[in-house]
C-alpha positions in Angstrom: -21.5 -20.3 -13.1 -19.0 -22.1 -10.8 -20.6 -23.3 -7.7 -19.9 -21.8 -4.3 -17.0 -23.6 -2.7 -17.3 -23.7 1.1 -14.3 -23.4 3.3 -13.0 -26.7 4.8 -12.8 -27.5 8.4 -9.0 -26.7 8.4 -9.7 -23.1 7.0 -12.6 -22.6 9.5 -10.2 -23.5 12.3 -8.0 -20.7 11.0 -10.3 -18.3 10.9 -11.7 -18.8 14.3 -8.2 -18.7 15.8 -7.5 -15.4 13.9 -11.2 -14.1 15.4 -10.0 -15.0 18.9 -6.7 -13.1 18.6 -8.2 -10.1 16.9 -11.1 -10.0 19.5 -8.5 -10.2 22.4 -6.5 -7.2 20.7 -9.5 -5.1 19.7 -12.0 -5.5 22.7 -10.3 -3.6 25.2 -9.5 -0.8 23.0 -13.0 -0.6 21.6 -14.2 -0.7 25.1 -12.0 1.9 26.3 -12.9 4.4 23.3 -16.4 3.7 23.5 -16.6 4.7 27.3 -15.1 8.4 26.6 -17.6 10.8 26.0 -17.5 13.4 23.2 -17.0 16.2 25.6 -14.1 14.5 27.6 -12.4 13.8 24.4 -12.4 17.0 22.9 -11.3 18.6 26.5 -8.4 16.1 26.5 -7.8 16.9 23.0 -7.4 20.6 23.6 -5.5 20.2 26.9 -2.2 22.0 26.8 -0.4 19.5 28.7 -1.8 16.7 26.8 -0.5 18.4 23.4 3.0 19.4 25.0 3.2 15.5 26.1 2.3 14.3 22.6 4.9 16.6 21.2 7.8 15.5 23.4 6.6 11.7 23.0 6.6 11.9 19.4 9.6 14.0 18.7 11.8 12.0 21.4 10.9 8.8 19.7 11.8 9.9 16.3 15.0 11.4 17.1 16.2 8.4 19.1 15.3 6.2 15.8 16.8 8.5 13.6 20.2 9.1 15.5 20.7 5.5 16.5 19.9 4.1 12.9 22.9 5.6 11.8 25.3 3.2 13.8 22.6 0.3 13.8 21.9 -0.2 10.3 25.6 -0.7 9.4 26.2 -2.8 12.5 23.3 -5.0 11.3 25.0 -5.4 7.8 28.0 -6.5 9.6 26.3 -9.1 11.7 24.4 -10.4 8.6 27.6 -10.8 6.7 30.4 -11.5 9.0 31.0 -14.9 10.9 33.2 -14.7 14.2 33.6 -16.6 17.6 31.1 -15.4 20.0 28.9 -14.3 17.4 25.7 -15.9 19.3 26.7 -14.3 22.3 26.6 -10.8 20.7 23.1 -11.4 19.3 22.1 -12.4 22.7 23.2 -9.1 24.3 21.6 -7.2 21.5 18.3 -8.7 22.7 18.8 -8.2 26.2 16.8 -4.8 26.6 13.9 -6.8 25.2 13.6 -9.3 27.9 15.0 -7.7 30.9 12.4 -5.7 33.2 12.1 -2.3 31.9 12.4 -0.7 35.5 15.8 -2.6 35.4 16.8 -0.8 32.2 15.8 2.5 33.7 17.9 1.7 36.8 20.8 0.6 34.6 20.6 3.8 32.4 20.1 6.1 35.6 23.6 4.6 37.0 25.2 5.8 33.8 23.3 9.1 33.3 23.0 10.5 36.8 25.0 13.6 37.8 27.8 11.7 40.0 28.6 9.4 37.1 31.4 10.2 34.7 29.0 10.9 31.8 26.9 12.9 34.0 29.7 15.0 35.5 30.9 15.4 31.8 27.6 16.7 30.9 27.6 19.0 33.9 30.7 20.9 32.7 28.5 21.8 29.6 25.7 22.9 31.8 23.7 20.0 30.6 21.9 17.1 32.3 20.3 13.8 31.0 18.2 13.5 34.1 14.9 15.3 33.4 15.6 16.3 30.1 14.2 15.0 26.7 17.8 13.6 25.8 17.4 11.2 28.6 14.1 10.3 27.4 15.4 9.5 24.0 18.2 7.5 25.2 15.9 5.4 27.5 13.4 4.9 24.4 16.7 3.9 22.2 17.9 1.5 25.0 14.3 -0.7 24.9 13.7 -0.3 21.1 17.1 -0.7 19.3 17.0 -4.4 19.0 13.9 -4.2 17.0 15.8 -1.9 14.3 19.2 -4.3 14.6 17.3 -7.4 14.2 14.9 -6.3 11.3 17.6 -4.9 9.4 20.0 -8.0 9.8 17.4 -10.0 8.5 16.8 -7.6 5.5 20.6 -7.6 4.6 20.8 -11.5 4.9 18.1 -11.8 2.4 20.0 -9.7 -0.3 22.0 -12.2 -2.3 25.7 -11.9 -1.8 26.5 -12.7 -5.3 25.3 -9.0 -6.3 27.8 -7.6 -3.5 30.6 -9.7 -4.7 29.9 -8.8 -8.5 29.9 -5.0 -7.4 33.4 -5.3 -5.7 34.9 -7.4 -8.6 33.6 -4.6 -10.9 36.0 -2.2 -9.1 33.3 -0.7 -6.6 34.4 0.1 -3.3 32.7 -1.7 0.1 31.1 1.7 0.7 29.8 2.0 -2.7 28.5 -1.7 -2.7 26.7 -0.9 0.6 25.0 2.1 -0.5 24.1 1.3 -3.9 23.2 -2.7 -3.6 22.7 -3.7 -0.1 21.0 -0.5 1.4 18.5 -0.4 -1.2 17.6 -4.0 -1.4 17.3 -4.3 2.2 15.3 -1.2 2.5 11.9 -2.5 3.2 13.1 -4.6 6.3 15.1 -1.6 7.6 11.9 0.7 7.4 9.8 -1.9 9.3 12.5 -2.0 11.7 12.5 2.1 11.9 8.8 1.8 12.3 8.9 -0.8 15.1 11.7 0.9 17.0 9.4 4.2 17.1 6.6 2.2 18.2 8.2 0.6 21.0 9.7 4.0 22.0 6.6 5.8 22.2 5.1 3.3 24.3 7.8 3.0 26.7 7.1 3.8 30.4 9.4 1.9 32.9 12.6 3.1 31.7 11.5 6.7 31.0 10.1 7.3 34.3 13.2 6.3 36.3 15.3 8.4 34.0 13.0 11.6 33.3 9.6 11.7 35.1 9.6 15.0 33.8 8.9 16.5 31.1 6.3 13.8 30.8 5.7 11.9 28.0 2.4 10.5 27.4 2.6 7.0 29.1 3.9 8.7 32.0 1.1 11.3 31.8 -1.5 8.7 31.4 -0.3 6.9 34.7 0.1 10.0 36.6 -3.6 11.0 35.6 -4.7 7.3 36.8 -3.1 7.5 39.9 -4.2 11.0 40.8 -7.7 11.3 39.5 -8.7 7.7 38.6 -9.7 5.7 35.5 -12.2 7.9 33.8 -9.6 11.1 33.7 -6.9 8.9 32.5 -9.0 7.1 29.9 -9.4 10.3 27.8 -5.7 11.0 27.6 -5.2 7.0 26.7 -7.9 7.5 23.8 -6.4 10.6 22.3 -3.0 9.2 22.3 -4.0 5.8 20.8 -5.5 7.9 18.0 -2.4 10.1 17.5 -0.3 6.8 17.5 -2.6 5.4 14.8 -2.6 8.3 12.6 1.3 8.6 13.2 1.9 5.0 12.0 -0.7 4.9 9.1 1.4 8.1 7.8 4.8 6.1 8.3 3.6 3.1 6.8 2.2 5.0 3.7 5.7 7.1 3.5 7.6 3.6 3.7 5.6 1.8 1.1 5.9 4.8 -1.3 9.7 4.5 -0.9 9.9 0.8 -1.1 7.9 1.0 -4.5 9.8 3.8 -5.7 13.1 1.5 -5.4 11.6 -1.3 -7.3 
């Protein structure tokens, strides 16, 4: 029987660093969750306003990711494969929504979507308004979360060997066929990761959403409204319920994306 090998000092330091990081993440969440009584949790989980807000939050975040992925994923392939002047500037512009204050993002969106803007007036002719509408919420979510999908997809496409794409082209396949049968399947894991991250960022968005559409309330806005109106104890129940919903939602997404990835191998 081989003697038990004790971890070296460097490995112990790594474990200590990991423990500090995990404690920093988990301690506030656990403390919040443990300070919600079962009665309050049940009452919040069956609250019609909370359930409606959860439904709107999930659906708008998912719709934003699905809709914008139709343009973002092909664009990410273009960024991974093409070299052109000003590409670095373009990549910086793509990352702008991540680095600017999200209240600024909300104001920028509001200036484009309000009823006095060209787009707003066009929507009004069809009896529609982005302000106070789930469509406006979805656009606000997409604005702040789209860089995650583009960057993850771009890295995935960059990891695909170009010789495989060139071989497909020399054998007579069209660029569309090569994209859908070679590039897309091989980059699928990174694309799915970016897709999940885009949804996650959309679910958590507050600053841009509250400016574009305070109503109907998504969960971050509802939690804030309950905190400012009724205090910490009342808001904590909604926060814990939404935390649980997000955990379940992302476990399901991860399982589905993992199955799809292994099915392609």
